[in-house]
VMD Tcl script that draws the C-alpha trace (Angstrom):
set ca {
  {-64.46 -72.24 -163.26}
  {-64.47 -72.94 -167.00}
  {-63.30 -76.41 -167.96}
  {-62.76 -77.60 -171.51}
  {-65.40 -79.72 -173.21}
  {-62.77 -82.39 -173.76}
  {-62.08 -82.56 -170.00}
  {-65.80 -82.89 -169.34}
  {-66.12 -85.72 -171.84}
  {-63.17 -87.63 -170.41}
  {-64.44 -87.11 -166.85}
  {-67.93 -88.32 -167.82}
  {-66.48 -91.44 -169.44}
  {-64.26 -92.18 -166.44}
  {-67.16 -91.70 -164.02}
  {-69.41 -93.94 -166.12}
  {-66.80 -96.71 -166.14}
  {-66.11 -96.27 -162.42}
  {-69.83 -96.58 -161.65}
  {-70.10 -99.72 -163.80}
  {-67.16 -101.28 -161.93}
  {-68.43 -100.03 -158.52}
  {-65.23 -98.04 -158.01}
  {-66.54 -94.46 -158.22}
  {-65.61 -93.62 -154.62}
  {-62.06 -94.97 -154.97}
  {-61.54 -93.17 -158.28}
  {-62.86 -89.96 -156.70}
  {-60.22 -90.19 -153.97}
  {-57.54 -90.81 -156.61}
  {-58.75 -87.78 -158.60}
  {-58.47 -85.68 -155.44}
  {-54.90 -86.90 -154.99}
  {-54.12 -86.07 -158.63}
  {-55.57 -82.59 -158.22}
  {-53.64 -81.87 -155.01}
  {-50.41 -83.21 -156.52}
  {-50.72 -81.23 -159.76}
  {-51.78 -78.06 -157.93}
  {-48.69 -78.27 -155.75}
  {-46.19 -79.20 -158.45}
  {-45.70 -76.74 -161.30}
  {-42.83 -78.81 -162.73}
  {-45.13 -81.82 -163.17}
  {-47.82 -79.65 -164.80}
  {-45.22 -78.19 -167.18}
  {-43.87 -81.68 -167.91}
  {-47.35 -82.97 -168.81}
  {-48.13 -80.02 -171.08}
  {-44.78 -79.92 -172.88}
  {-44.95 -81.00 -176.54}
  {-41.22 -81.84 -176.39}
  {-41.70 -84.70 -173.91}
  {-42.44 -88.08 -175.48}
  {-45.69 -89.87 -174.63}
  {-43.89 -92.81 -173.06}
  {-42.03 -90.48 -170.69}
  {-45.30 -88.83 -169.64}
  {-46.96 -92.22 -169.14}
  {-43.99 -93.42 -167.07}
  {-43.99 -90.28 -164.95}
  {-47.73 -90.58 -164.21}
  {-47.38 -94.27 -163.37}
  {-44.47 -93.50 -161.03}
  {-46.01 -90.48 -159.28}
  {-49.42 -92.16 -158.87}
  {-48.22 -95.76 -158.48}
  {-50.95 -96.59 -155.93}
  {-53.77 -95.65 -158.32}
  {-56.25 -98.27 -159.47}
  {-56.81 -99.71 -162.92}
  {-59.42 -97.14 -163.99}
  {-57.19 -94.21 -163.11}
  {-54.16 -95.82 -164.76}
  {-56.29 -96.48 -167.84}
  {-57.33 -92.83 -167.92}
  {-53.65 -91.84 -167.85}
  {-53.02 -94.11 -170.84}
  {-56.02 -92.72 -172.69}
  {-55.03 -89.09 -172.12}
  {-51.38 -89.71 -173.07}
  {-52.29 -91.76 -176.17}
  {-54.62 -89.00 -177.35}
  {-52.01 -86.29 -176.65}
  {-54.24 -84.76 -173.96}
  {-52.08 -85.24 -170.85}
  {-52.12 -81.46 -170.45}
  {-55.80 -81.54 -169.41}
  {-55.35 -84.13 -166.63}
  {-55.92 -81.51 -163.94}
  {-59.15 -80.35 -165.60}
  {-60.32 -83.96 -166.00}
  {-59.69 -84.63 -162.29}
  {-61.53 -81.43 -161.32}
  {-64.52 -82.24 -163.52}
  {-64.66 -85.85 -162.26}
  {-64.81 -84.63 -158.67}
  {-67.55 -82.12 -159.54}
  {-69.58 -84.78 -161.37}
  {-69.13 -87.23 -158.49}
  {-70.27 -84.67 -155.92}
  {-73.23 -83.69 -158.11}
  {-74.19 -87.35 -158.51}
  {-74.19 -87.69 -154.71}
  {-76.27 -84.52 -154.27}
  {-73.32 -82.67 -152.81}
  {-71.73 -79.42 -153.79}
  {-68.21 -78.20 -153.27}
  {-67.78 -74.93 -151.40}
  {-64.45 -73.15 -151.24}
  {-63.47 -70.98 -148.29}
  {-60.36 -68.83 -148.63}
  {-58.82 -67.35 -145.51}
  {-55.60 -65.52 -144.66}
  {-54.68 -68.16 -142.06}
  {-55.79 -71.74 -141.32}
  {-59.30 -71.78 -139.88}
  {-60.17 -73.44 -136.60}
  {-62.50 -76.44 -136.38}
  {-65.17 -74.28 -134.71}
  {-65.03 -71.66 -137.46}
  {-65.02 -74.39 -140.11}
  {-68.33 -75.72 -138.73}
  {-69.88 -72.23 -138.88}
  {-68.70 -71.74 -142.47}
  {-70.00 -75.18 -143.41}
  {-73.41 -74.34 -141.93}
  {-73.54 -71.05 -143.88}
  {-72.53 -72.83 -147.10}
  {-75.24 -75.47 -146.57}
  {-77.80 -72.69 -146.09}
  {-76.69 -71.00 -149.32}
  {-76.68 -74.18 -151.40}
  {-79.65 -75.95 -149.88}
  {-77.82 -79.31 -149.99}
  {-74.89 -81.15 -148.48}
  {-71.55 -79.44 -148.87}
  {-67.97 -80.59 -149.16}
  {-65.76 -77.79 -147.85}
  {-62.48 -77.08 -149.58}
  {-60.16 -74.83 -147.58}
  {-57.54 -72.53 -149.10}
  {-55.10 -70.13 -147.46}
  {-54.28 -66.88 -149.27}
  {-52.41 -64.31 -147.20}
  {-53.14 -61.57 -149.74}
  {-56.73 -61.23 -148.48}
  {-55.22 -59.94 -145.19}
  {-58.07 -61.24 -143.01}
  {-61.69 -62.31 -143.10}
  {-62.80 -64.89 -145.66}
  {-64.13 -65.50 -149.15}
  {-66.80 -68.20 -149.47}
  {-67.73 -69.58 -152.89}
  {-70.67 -71.96 -153.28}
  {-71.59 -72.71 -156.88}
  {-71.96 -69.36 -158.60}
  {-72.47 -67.45 -155.33}
  {-69.69 -65.66 -153.48}
  {-69.50 -63.94 -150.11}
  {-66.41 -61.75 -149.96}
  {-65.83 -60.66 -146.36}
  {-62.10 -60.21 -146.76}
  {-60.18 -57.28 -145.35}
  {-58.61 -56.68 -148.77}
  {-62.09 -56.34 -150.31}
  {-63.24 -53.95 -147.57}
  {-60.10 -51.81 -148.05}
  {-60.72 -51.76 -151.80}
  {-64.30 -50.59 -151.26}
  {-63.12 -47.89 -148.88}
  {-60.47 -46.76 -151.38}
  {-63.08 -46.52 -154.17}
  {-65.37 -44.53 -151.88}
  {-62.65 -41.98 -151.12}
  {-61.59 -41.81 -154.77}
  {-65.10 -40.74 -155.86}
  {-65.27 -37.86 -153.39}
}
mol new
graphics top color blue
foreach p $ca { graphics top sphere $p radius 0.5 }
foreach p [lrange $ca 0 end-1] q [lrange $ca 1 end] { graphics top cylinder $p $q radius 0.2 }
display resetview
């Protein structure tokens, strides 16, 4: 995942301030909420990236949607809006979470399945991800019906693609070359 340098700089500054104020964990949870909310709401993403929307409207919308956020997160909203960078809020939240996990010697692994995974299967995937990374893992689960079955596990720059769609694609390429 390629994030802008600006997003990295903002995330570093927010993390530094959060550490100084002993609020890094709380801000991390707020960044997760921001990420989930923006991922699930295209209208809000479009609103934040629109040059036609005034800064005060963007600031008001962020304060309303994330009204339970703490002072550091609210301050980051103000900073991004004032600098006309509200469009990178999702990237800033993503980078903050990555930096926080890295600081705590954890890595984020993403498992994509066609259906929700069971708790038993989740533990097996988590164990495999820990073996690949060699450190503690935070597991992020995604459901994507287009993979048909199986799973795709991403840990850092490594990927295990055991999806049915991938296997069918390999089979199709094999038959096409004969």
